[in-house]
PDB file of N, CA, C and O in Angstrom:
ATOM      1  N   UNK A   1      -1.680  -0.066  17.870  1.00  0.00           N
ATOM      2  CA  UNK A   1      -1.336  -0.212  16.091  1.00  0.00           C
ATOM      3  C   UNK A   1      -2.116   0.735  15.287  1.00  0.00           C
ATOM      4  O   UNK A   1      -3.172   1.365  15.223  1.00  0.00           O
ATOM      5  N   UNK A   2      -0.511   0.371  14.454  1.00  0.00           N
ATOM      6  CA  UNK A   2      -1.131   1.466  13.281  1.00  0.00           C
ATOM      7  C   UNK A   2      -1.488   0.482  12.602  1.00  0.00           C
ATOM      8  O   UNK A   2      -1.507  -0.703  12.932  1.00  0.00           O
ATOM      9  N   UNK A   3      -1.877   1.126  11.309  1.00  0.00           N
ATOM     10  CA  UNK A   3      -3.066   0.374  10.404  1.00  0.00           C
ATOM     11  C   UNK A   3      -2.140   0.568   8.856  1.00  0.00           C
ATOM     12  O   UNK A   3      -1.520   1.527   8.396  1.00  0.00           O
ATOM     13  N   UNK A   4      -2.351  -0.594   8.431  1.00  0.00           N
ATOM     14  CA  UNK A   4      -1.326  -0.879   6.816  1.00  0.00           C
ATOM     15  C   UNK A   4      -2.115   0.208   5.806  1.00  0.00           C
ATOM     16  O   UNK A   4      -3.230   0.670   6.049  1.00  0.00           O
ATOM     17  N   UNK A   5      -1.462   0.459   4.852  1.00  0.00           N
ATOM     18  CA  UNK A   5      -1.252   1.646   3.801  1.00  0.00           C
ATOM     19  C   UNK A   5      -1.821   1.176   2.829  1.00  0.00           C
ATOM     20  O   UNK A   5      -0.848   0.465   2.576  1.00  0.00           O
ATOM     21  N   UNK A   6      -2.797   0.818   1.726  1.00  0.00           N
ATOM     22  CA  UNK A   6      -3.303  -0.068   0.583  1.00  0.00           C
ATOM     23  C   UNK A   6      -3.352   0.578  -1.032  1.00  0.00           C
ATOM     24  O   UNK A   6      -4.334   1.306  -1.180  1.00  0.00           O
ATOM     25  N   UNK A   7      -2.974   0.522  -1.568  1.00  0.00           N
ATOM     26  CA  UNK A   7      -2.517   1.124  -3.006  1.00  0.00           C
ATOM     27  C   UNK A   7      -3.661   0.229  -3.492  1.00  0.00           C
ATOM     28  O   UNK A   7      -3.763  -0.997  -3.531  1.00  0.00           O
ATOM     29  N   UNK A   8      -4.765   1.542  -3.971  1.00  0.00           N
ATOM     30  CA  UNK A   8      -6.355   0.385  -4.826  1.00  0.00           C
ATOM     31  C   UNK A   8      -6.955   0.886  -5.557  1.00  0.00           C
ATOM     32  O   UNK A   8      -7.355   1.954  -5.095  1.00  0.00           O
ATOM     33  N   UNK A   9      -7.455   0.622  -7.049  1.00  0.00           N
ATOM     34  CA  UNK A   9      -7.803   0.937  -7.897  1.00  0.00           C
ATOM     35  C   UNK A   9      -9.822   2.265  -7.594  1.00  0.00           C
ATOM     36  O   UNK A   9     -10.993   1.952  -7.380  1.00  0.00           O
ATOM     37  N   UNK A  10      -9.394   3.053  -7.696  1.00  0.00           N
ATOM     38  CA  UNK A  10     -10.105   4.214  -7.750  1.00  0.00           C
ATOM     39  C   UNK A  10     -10.659   4.943  -8.497  1.00  0.00           C
ATOM     40  O   UNK A  10     -10.354   6.130  -8.615  1.00  0.00           O
ATOM     41  N   UNK A  11     -11.954   4.133  -9.405  1.00  0.00           N
ATOM     42  CA  UNK A  11     -12.348   4.711 -10.562  1.00  0.00           C
ATOM     43  C   UNK A  11     -11.416   4.353 -11.873  1.00  0.00           C
ATOM     44  O   UNK A  11     -10.817   3.387 -12.345  1.00  0.00           O
ATOM     45  N   UNK A  12     -11.603   5.371 -12.086  1.00  0.00           N
ATOM     46  CA  UNK A  12     -10.231   4.956 -13.550  1.00  0.00           C
ATOM     47  C   UNK A  12      -9.093   5.429 -12.892  1.00  0.00           C
ATOM     48  O   UNK A  12      -8.210   5.886 -13.618  1.00  0.00           O
ATOM     49  N   UNK A  13      -8.890   5.426 -11.568  1.00  0.00           N
ATOM     50  CA  UNK A  13      -8.135   6.252 -11.314  1.00  0.00           C
ATOM     51  C   UNK A  13      -7.048   5.146 -10.379  1.00  0.00           C
ATOM     52  O   UNK A  13      -6.800   4.033 -10.843  1.00  0.00           O
ATOM     53  N   UNK A  14      -6.412   5.629  -8.942  1.00  0.00           N
ATOM     54  CA  UNK A  14      -5.800   4.706  -8.281  1.00  0.00           C
ATOM     55  C   UNK A  14      -5.259   5.754  -6.844  1.00  0.00           C
ATOM     56  O   UNK A  14      -4.602   6.793  -6.784  1.00  0.00           O
ATOM     57  N   UNK A  15      -5.639   5.243  -6.238  1.00  0.00           N
ATOM     58  CA  UNK A  15      -5.643   5.835  -4.878  1.00  0.00           C
ATOM     59  C   UNK A  15      -4.816   4.764  -3.068  1.00  0.00           C
ATOM     60  O   UNK A  15      -4.881   3.608  -2.651  1.00  0.00           O
ATOM     61  N   UNK A  16      -4.244   5.892  -2.658  1.00  0.00           N
ATOM     62  CA  UNK A  16      -3.286   5.530  -1.018  1.00  0.00           C
ATOM     63  C   UNK A  16      -4.860   5.571  -0.205  1.00  0.00           C
ATOM     64  O   UNK A  16      -5.681   6.473  -0.035  1.00  0.00           O
ATOM     65  N   UNK A  17      -4.814   4.202   0.167  1.00  0.00           N
ATOM     66  CA  UNK A  17      -5.875   4.165   1.421  1.00  0.00           C
ATOM     67  C   UNK A  17      -5.298   3.706   2.814  1.00  0.00           C
ATOM     68  O   UNK A  17      -4.372   2.894   2.832  1.00  0.00           O
ATOM     69  N   UNK A  18      -5.669   4.059   3.631  1.00  0.00           N
ATOM     70  CA  UNK A  18      -5.190   4.000   5.149  1.00  0.00           C
ATOM     71  C   UNK A  18      -6.504   2.223   5.506  1.00  0.00           C
ATOM     72  O   UNK A  18      -7.696   2.247   5.198  1.00  0.00           O
ATOM     73  N   UNK A  19      -6.106   1.507   5.883  1.00  0.00           N
ATOM     74  CA  UNK A  19      -6.945   0.246   6.361  1.00  0.00           C
ATOM     75  C   UNK A  19      -7.853   0.957   6.736  1.00  0.00           C
ATOM     76  O   UNK A  19      -7.635   2.164   6.839  1.00  0.00           O
ATOM     77  N   UNK A  20      -9.099   0.438   7.040  1.00  0.00           N
ATOM     78  CA  UNK A  20     -10.680   0.280   7.519  1.00  0.00           C
ATOM     79  C   UNK A  20     -10.915   2.124   7.347  1.00  0.00           C
ATOM     80  O   UNK A  20     -11.879   2.443   8.042  1.00  0.00           O
ATOM     81  N   UNK A  21     -10.361   3.227   6.698  1.00  0.00           N
ATOM     82  CA  UNK A  21     -11.336   4.454   6.209  1.00  0.00           C
ATOM     83  C   UNK A  21     -11.693   3.957   4.688  1.00  0.00           C
ATOM     84  O   UNK A  21     -11.139   3.190   3.901  1.00  0.00           O
ATOM     85  N   UNK A  22     -12.881   4.759   4.647  1.00  0.00           N
ATOM     86  CA  UNK A  22     -13.483   4.892   3.307  1.00  0.00           C
ATOM     87  C   UNK A  22     -12.610   5.960   2.321  1.00  0.00           C
ATOM     88  O   UNK A  22     -12.043   5.721   1.255  1.00  0.00           O
ATOM     89  N   UNK A  23     -12.711   7.164   3.041  1.00  0.00           N
ATOM     90  CA  UNK A  23     -11.927   7.999   2.327  1.00  0.00           C
ATOM     91  C   UNK A  23     -10.311   7.728   2.010  1.00  0.00           C
ATOM     92  O   UNK A  23      -9.511   7.208   2.788  1.00  0.00           O
ATOM     93  N   UNK A  24      -9.991   8.310   0.412  1.00  0.00           N
ATOM     94  CA  UNK A  24      -8.610   8.058   0.597  1.00  0.00           C
ATOM     95  C   UNK A  24      -7.723   9.482   0.867  1.00  0.00           C
ATOM     96  O   UNK A  24      -8.047  10.662   0.997  1.00  0.00           O
ATOM     97  N   UNK A  25      -6.567   8.825   0.882  1.00  0.00           N
ATOM     98  CA  UNK A  25      -5.561   9.678   1.593  1.00  0.00           C
ATOM     99  C   UNK A  25      -5.088  11.076   0.095  1.00  0.00           C
ATOM    100  O   UNK A  25      -5.132  12.305   0.043  1.00  0.00           O
ATOM    101  N   UNK A  26      -4.704  10.043  -0.813  1.00  0.00           N
ATOM    102  CA  UNK A  26      -4.575  10.677  -2.277  1.00  0.00           C
ATOM    103  C   UNK A  26      -5.033   9.784  -3.230  1.00  0.00           C
ATOM    104  O   UNK A  26      -4.763   8.593  -3.083  1.00  0.00           O
ATOM    105  N   UNK A  27      -5.795  10.220  -4.352  1.00  0.00           N
ATOM    106  CA  UNK A  27      -5.634  10.169  -5.280  1.00  0.00           C
ATOM    107  C   UNK A  27      -4.720  10.074  -6.659  1.00  0.00           C
ATOM    108  O   UNK A  27      -3.854  10.942  -6.549  1.00  0.00           O
ATOM    109  N   UNK A  28      -4.586   9.461  -7.747  1.00  0.00           N
ATOM    110  CA  UNK A  28      -3.495   9.574  -8.897  1.00  0.00           C
ATOM    111  C   UNK A  28      -4.228   9.170  -9.569  1.00  0.00           C
ATOM    112  O   UNK A  28      -5.365   8.743  -9.370  1.00  0.00           O
ATOM    113  N   UNK A  29      -2.990   9.376 -11.397  1.00  0.00           N
ATOM    114  CA  UNK A  29      -3.877   9.030 -12.177  1.00  0.00           C
ATOM    115  C   UNK A  29      -3.523   7.773 -12.485  1.00  0.00           C
ATOM    116  O   UNK A  29      -4.328   7.065 -13.090  1.00  0.00           O
ATOM    117  N   UNK A  30      -2.124   7.233 -12.081  1.00  0.00           N
ATOM    118  CA  UNK A  30      -1.035   5.970 -12.460  1.00  0.00           C
ATOM    119  C   UNK A  30      -1.029   5.072 -11.115  1.00  0.00           C
ATOM    120  O   UNK A  30      -0.888   5.448  -9.951  1.00  0.00           O
ATOM    121  N   UNK A  31      -1.140   4.338 -11.405  1.00  0.00           N
ATOM    122  CA  UNK A  31      -0.430   3.377 -10.437  1.00  0.00           C
ATOM    123  C   UNK A  31       0.848   3.196 -10.059  1.00  0.00           C
ATOM    124  O   UNK A  31       1.168   2.707  -8.976  1.00  0.00           O
ATOM    125  N   UNK A  32       1.491   3.509 -10.772  1.00  0.00           N
ATOM    126  CA  UNK A  32       3.213   3.836 -10.038  1.00  0.00           C
ATOM    127  C   UNK A  32       3.102   4.809  -9.041  1.00  0.00           C
ATOM    128  O   UNK A  32       3.228   4.561  -7.842  1.00  0.00           O
ATOM    129  N   UNK A  33       2.858   5.956  -9.533  1.00  0.00           N
ATOM    130  CA  UNK A  33       2.748   6.998  -8.498  1.00  0.00           C
ATOM    131  C   UNK A  33       2.148   6.746  -7.862  1.00  0.00           C
ATOM    132  O   UNK A  33       2.812   7.217  -6.939  1.00  0.00           O
ATOM    133  N   UNK A  34       0.842   6.124  -7.106  1.00  0.00           N
ATOM    134  CA  UNK A  34       0.094   5.763  -6.348  1.00  0.00           C
ATOM    135  C   UNK A  34       1.138   4.696  -5.424  1.00  0.00           C
ATOM    136  O   UNK A  34       1.142   4.785  -4.196  1.00  0.00           O
ATOM    137  N   UNK A  35       1.812   3.918  -5.981  1.00  0.00           N
ATOM    138  CA  UNK A  35       2.322   3.086  -5.114  1.00  0.00           C
ATOM    139  C   UNK A  35       3.451   3.608  -4.506  1.00  0.00           C
ATOM    140  O   UNK A  35       3.958   3.247  -3.444  1.00  0.00           O
ATOM    141  N   UNK A  36       3.813   4.505  -5.278  1.00  0.00           N
ATOM    142  CA  UNK A  36       5.825   5.447  -5.006  1.00  0.00           C
ATOM    143  C   UNK A  36       4.768   5.932  -3.487  1.00  0.00           C
ATOM    144  O   UNK A  36       5.116   5.497  -2.389  1.00  0.00           O
ATOM    145  N   UNK A  37       3.597   6.778  -3.596  1.00  0.00           N
ATOM    146  CA  UNK A  37       2.872   7.777  -2.389  1.00  0.00           C
ATOM    147  C   UNK A  37       2.504   6.627  -1.103  1.00  0.00           C
ATOM    148  O   UNK A  37       2.532   6.899   0.097  1.00  0.00           O
ATOM    149  N   UNK A  38       2.200   5.453  -1.630  1.00  0.00           N
ATOM    150  CA  UNK A  38       1.771   4.624  -0.750  1.00  0.00           C
ATOM    151  C   UNK A  38       2.778   3.929  -0.105  1.00  0.00           C
ATOM    152  O   UNK A  38       2.389   3.558   1.002  1.00  0.00           O
ATOM    153  N   UNK A  39       4.134   3.540  -0.400  1.00  0.00           N
ATOM    154  CA  UNK A  39       5.503   2.543  -0.052  1.00  0.00           C
ATOM    155  C   UNK A  39       5.905   3.917   1.024  1.00  0.00           C
ATOM    156  O   UNK A  39       6.204   3.667   2.191  1.00  0.00           O
ATOM    157  N   UNK A  40       5.883   5.267   0.554  1.00  0.00           N
ATOM    158  CA  UNK A  40       6.213   6.484   0.742  1.00  0.00           C
ATOM    159  C   UNK A  40       6.013   6.416   2.620  1.00  0.00           C
ATOM    160  O   UNK A  40       6.686   6.232   3.634  1.00  0.00           O
ATOM    161  N   UNK A  41       4.383   6.751   2.118  1.00  0.00           N
ATOM    162  CA  UNK A  41       3.273   6.747   3.741  1.00  0.00           C
ATOM    163  C   UNK A  41       3.656   5.810   4.498  1.00  0.00           C
ATOM    164  O   UNK A  41       3.639   6.091   5.696  1.00  0.00           O
ATOM    165  N   UNK A  42       4.145   4.353   4.100  1.00  0.00           N
ATOM    166  CA  UNK A  42       4.277   3.315   4.697  1.00  0.00           C
ATOM    167  C   UNK A  42       5.047   2.991   5.634  1.00  0.00           C
ATOM    168  O   UNK A  42       4.898   2.457   6.733  1.00  0.00           O
ATOM    169  N   UNK A  43       6.599   3.714   4.568  1.00  0.00           N
ATOM    170  CA  UNK A  43       7.355   4.065   5.474  1.00  0.00           C
ATOM    171  C   UNK A  43       7.659   4.500   6.346  1.00  0.00           C
ATOM    172  O   UNK A  43       8.597   4.000   6.967  1.00  0.00           O
ATOM    173  N   UNK A  44       6.988   5.675   6.820  1.00  0.00           N
ATOM    174  CA  UNK A  44       7.082   6.643   7.296  1.00  0.00           C
ATOM    175  C   UNK A  44       6.542   6.299   8.918  1.00  0.00           C
ATOM    176  O   UNK A  44       7.116   6.662   9.945  1.00  0.00           O
ATOM    177  N   UNK A  45       5.000   5.321   8.807  1.00  0.00           N
ATOM    178  CA  UNK A  45       4.330   5.084   9.465  1.00  0.00           C
ATOM    179  C   UNK A  45       4.458   4.125  10.004  1.00  0.00           C
ATOM    180  O   UNK A  45       3.692   3.892  10.939  1.00  0.00           O
ATOM    181  N   UNK A  46       5.688   2.968   9.574  1.00  0.00           N
ATOM    182  CA  UNK A  46       6.415   1.714   9.801  1.00  0.00           C
ATOM    183  C   UNK A  46       5.589   0.596  10.515  1.00  0.00           C
ATOM    184  O   UNK A  46       5.465   0.029  11.600  1.00  0.00           O
ATOM    185  N   UNK A  47       4.857   0.642   8.612  1.00  0.00           N
ATOM    186  CA  UNK A  47       3.709  -0.591   8.628  1.00  0.00           C
ATOM    187  C   UNK A  47       3.643  -0.644   7.149  1.00  0.00           C
ATOM    188  O   UNK A  47       4.243   0.064   6.341  1.00  0.00           O
ATOM    189  N   UNK A  48       2.867  -1.539   6.954  1.00  0.00           N
ATOM    190  CA  UNK A  48       2.708  -2.769   5.522  1.00  0.00           C
ATOM    191  C   UNK A  48       1.770  -1.857   4.999  1.00  0.00           C
ATOM    192  O   UNK A  48       0.744  -1.321   5.418  1.00  0.00           O
ATOM    193  N   UNK A  49       2.638  -1.836   3.623  1.00  0.00           N
ATOM    194  CA  UNK A  49       2.164  -1.684   2.229  1.00  0.00           C
ATOM    195  C   UNK A  49       1.308  -2.717   1.132  1.00  0.00           C
ATOM    196  O   UNK A  49       1.956  -3.506   0.444  1.00  0.00           O
ATOM    197  N   UNK A  50       0.224  -2.668   1.056  1.00  0.00           N
ATOM    198  CA  UNK A  50      -0.384  -3.731  -0.189  1.00  0.00           C
ATOM    199  C   UNK A  50      -1.486  -3.251  -1.106  1.00  0.00           C
ATOM    200  O   UNK A  50      -2.593  -2.714  -1.068  1.00  0.00           O
ATOM    201  N   UNK A  51      -0.306  -3.883  -2.220  1.00  0.00           N
ATOM    202  CA  UNK A  51      -1.166  -3.710  -2.960  1.00  0.00           C
ATOM    203  C   UNK A  51      -2.155  -4.248  -4.554  1.00  0.00           C
ATOM    204  O   UNK A  51      -1.826  -4.797  -5.606  1.00  0.00           O
ATOM    205  N   UNK A  52      -2.894  -3.954  -4.232  1.00  0.00           N
ATOM    206  CA  UNK A  52      -3.726  -4.104  -5.240  1.00  0.00           C
ATOM    207  C   UNK A  52      -4.300  -3.554  -6.879  1.00  0.00           C
ATOM    208  O   UNK A  52      -4.643  -2.425  -7.231  1.00  0.00           O
ATOM    209  N   UNK A  53      -4.228  -5.037  -7.780  1.00  0.00           N
ATOM    210  CA  UNK A  53      -4.790  -4.526  -9.040  1.00  0.00           C
ATOM    211  C   UNK A  53      -5.932  -4.138  -9.149  1.00  0.00           C
ATOM    212  O   UNK A  53      -6.757  -3.750  -8.322  1.00  0.00           O
ATOM    213  N   UNK A  54      -5.950  -4.263 -10.243  1.00  0.00           N
ATOM    214  CA  UNK A  54      -7.539  -2.987 -11.168  1.00  0.00           C
ATOM    215  C   UNK A  54      -8.723  -4.280 -10.620  1.00  0.00           C
ATOM    216  O   UNK A  54      -9.769  -3.715 -10.303  1.00  0.00           O
ATOM    217  N   UNK A  55      -8.810  -5.585 -10.462  1.00  0.00           N
ATOM    218  CA  UNK A  55      -9.527  -6.038  -9.915  1.00  0.00           C
ATOM    219  C   UNK A  55      -9.669  -6.071  -8.385  1.00  0.00           C
ATOM    220  O   UNK A  55     -10.383  -6.863  -7.770  1.00  0.00           O
ATOM    221  N   UNK A  56      -8.937  -5.156  -7.876  1.00  0.00           N
ATOM    222  CA  UNK A  56      -8.828  -5.253  -6.145  1.00  0.00           C
ATOM    223  C   UNK A  56      -8.364  -6.611  -5.302  1.00  0.00           C
ATOM    224  O   UNK A  56      -8.221  -6.515  -4.083  1.00  0.00           O
ATOM    225  N   UNK A  57      -8.124  -7.921  -6.000  1.00  0.00           N
ATOM    226  CA  UNK A  57      -7.473  -8.754  -5.699  1.00  0.00           C
ATOM    227  C   UNK A  57      -5.438  -7.730  -5.019  1.00  0.00           C
ATOM    228  O   UNK A  57      -4.897  -6.639  -5.200  1.00  0.00           O
ATOM    229  N   UNK A  58      -5.176  -8.807  -4.398  1.00  0.00           N
ATOM    230  CA  UNK A  58      -4.192  -8.536  -3.241  1.00  0.00           C
ATOM    231  C   UNK A  58      -2.652  -9.172  -4.593  1.00  0.00           C
ATOM    232  O   UNK A  58      -2.771 -10.347  -4.938  1.00  0.00           O
ATOM    233  N   UNK A  59      -1.612  -8.509  -5.107  1.00  0.00           N
ATOM    234  CA  UNK A  59      -0.923  -8.553  -5.492  1.00  0.00           C
ATOM    235  C   UNK A  59      -0.015  -8.407  -5.102  1.00  0.00           C
ATOM    236  O   UNK A  59       0.727  -8.729  -6.030  1.00  0.00           O
ATOM    237  N   UNK A  60       0.806  -8.012  -4.004  1.00  0.00           N
ATOM    238  CA  UNK A  60       1.985  -7.923  -3.105  1.00  0.00           C
ATOM    239  C   UNK A  60       1.873  -7.198  -1.977  1.00  0.00           C
ATOM    240  O   UNK A  60       0.835  -6.599  -1.694  1.00  0.00           O
ATOM    241  N   UNK A  61       2.808  -7.192  -1.325  1.00  0.00           N
ATOM    242  CA  UNK A  61       3.158  -6.896   0.122  1.00  0.00           C
ATOM    243  C   UNK A  61       4.067  -6.197   0.219  1.00  0.00           C
ATOM    244  O   UNK A  61       4.586  -6.076  -0.891  1.00  0.00           O
ATOM    245  N   UNK A  62       4.693  -5.511   1.140  1.00  0.00           N
ATOM    246  CA  UNK A  62       6.032  -4.741   1.418  1.00  0.00           C
ATOM    247  C   UNK A  62       5.811  -4.573   3.087  1.00  0.00           C
ATOM    248  O   UNK A  62       4.720  -4.237   3.549  1.00  0.00           O
ATOM    249  N   UNK A  63       6.763  -4.797   3.763  1.00  0.00           N
ATOM    250  CA  UNK A  63       6.615  -4.330   5.167  1.00  0.00           C
ATOM    251  C   UNK A  63       7.289  -3.615   6.020  1.00  0.00           C
ATOM    252  O   UNK A  63       7.990  -4.361   6.703  1.00  0.00           O
ATOM    253  N   UNK A  64       7.358  -2.982   6.183  1.00  0.00           N
ATOM    254  CA  UNK A  64       7.815  -1.717   6.602  1.00  0.00           C
ATOM    255  C   UNK A  64       8.113  -1.414   7.821  1.00  0.00           C
ATOM    256  O   UNK A  64       8.910  -0.543   8.169  1.00  0.00           O
ATOM    257  N   UNK A  65       7.047  -2.609   8.983  1.00  0.00           N
ATOM    258  CA  UNK A  65       7.369  -2.186   9.866  1.00  0.00           C
ATOM    259  C   UNK A  65       8.944  -3.026  10.827  1.00  0.00           C
ATOM    260  O   UNK A  65      10.089  -3.397  10.568  1.00  0.00           O
ATOM    261  N   UNK A  66       8.164  -2.971  11.787  1.00  0.00           N
ATOM    262  CA  UNK A  66       9.709  -3.924  13.003  1.00  0.00           C
ATOM    263  C   UNK A  66       9.092  -5.378  12.967  1.00  0.00           C
ATOM    264  O   UNK A  66       8.288  -5.649  13.859  1.00  0.00           O
ATOM    265  N   UNK A  67       9.433  -6.473  11.888  1.00  0.00           N
ATOM    266  CA  UNK A  67       8.105  -7.557  11.592  1.00  0.00           C
ATOM    267  C   UNK A  67       8.943  -8.781  12.393  1.00  0.00           C
ATOM    268  O   UNK A  67       9.733  -9.557  11.854  1.00  0.00           O
ATOM    269  N   UNK A  68       8.626  -8.759  13.600  1.00  0.00           N
ATOM    270  CA  UNK A  68       9.544  -9.975  14.387  1.00  0.00           C
ATOM    271  C   UNK A  68       9.644 -11.419  13.341  1.00  0.00           C
ATOM    272  O   UNK A  68      10.513 -12.286  13.434  1.00  0.00           O
ATOM    273  N   UNK A  69       8.639 -11.396  12.463  1.00  0.00           N
ATOM    274  CA  UNK A  69       9.489 -13.165  11.373  1.00  0.00           C
ATOM    275  C   UNK A  69       8.756 -12.453  10.354  1.00  0.00           C
ATOM    276  O   UNK A  69       7.585 -12.339   9.990  1.00  0.00           O
ATOM    277  N   UNK A  70      10.741 -11.693   9.797  1.00  0.00           N
ATOM    278  CA  UNK A  70      10.835 -11.723   8.456  1.00  0.00           C
ATOM    279  C   UNK A  70      10.653 -12.764   7.585  1.00  0.00           C
ATOM    280  O   UNK A  70      11.162 -13.868   7.781  1.00  0.00           O
ATOM    281  N   UNK A  71       9.801 -12.437   6.406  1.00  0.00           N
ATOM    282  CA  UNK A  71      10.083 -13.282   5.174  1.00  0.00           C
ATOM    283  C   UNK A  71      11.557 -14.146   4.876  1.00  0.00           C
ATOM    284  O   UNK A  71      12.548 -13.419   4.800  1.00  0.00           O
ATOM    285  N   UNK A  72      11.735 -15.284   4.742  1.00  0.00           N
ATOM    286  CA  UNK A  72      13.222 -15.446   3.961  1.00  0.00           C
ATOM    287  C   UNK A  72      13.066 -14.942   3.052  1.00  0.00           C
ATOM    288  O   UNK A  72      13.865 -14.016   3.197  1.00  0.00           O
ATOM    289  N   UNK A  73      12.437 -14.729   1.729  1.00  0.00           N
ATOM    290  CA  UNK A  73      13.175 -14.511   0.788  1.00  0.00           C
ATOM    291  C   UNK A  73      12.731 -13.491   0.755  1.00  0.00           C
ATOM    292  O   UNK A  73      11.927 -12.931   1.500  1.00  0.00           O
ATOM    293  N   UNK A  74      13.589 -12.963  -0.744  1.00  0.00           N
ATOM    294  CA  UNK A  74      14.086 -11.401  -1.259  1.00  0.00           C
ATOM    295  C   UNK A  74      13.475 -11.472  -1.780  1.00  0.00           C
ATOM    296  O   UNK A  74      12.976 -12.563  -2.055  1.00  0.00           O
ATOM    297  N   UNK A  75      13.025 -10.179  -2.360  1.00  0.00           N
ATOM    298  CA  UNK A  75      12.193  -9.758  -3.756  1.00  0.00           C
ATOM    299  C   UNK A  75      13.615  -9.030  -4.431  1.00  0.00           C
ATOM    300  O   UNK A  75      13.534  -9.247  -5.640  1.00  0.00           O
ATOM    301  N   UNK A  76      14.828  -8.289  -4.154  1.00  0.00           N
ATOM    302  CA  UNK A  76      15.549  -7.899  -4.946  1.00  0.00           C
ATOM    303  C   UNK A  76      16.829  -8.063  -4.210  1.00  0.00           C
ATOM    304  O   UNK A  76      17.892  -7.742  -4.741  1.00  0.00           O
TER     305      UNK A  76
END
């Protein structure tokens, strides 16, 4: 099973990390760019993209995999 992708704070920057790995895949100066990169990678891998706030708490999740029980709410 593929590991989820996380957008996380990384010092004064933001990082795209694969779940369970210490080293980031990429580091960016803005959260927007990092989220875009994280979403693109999550779509490619068909996994969930977990977006964290500056304090590390989870702010949002987007699933790009084949979810057998998709959520009923629509973000867009």
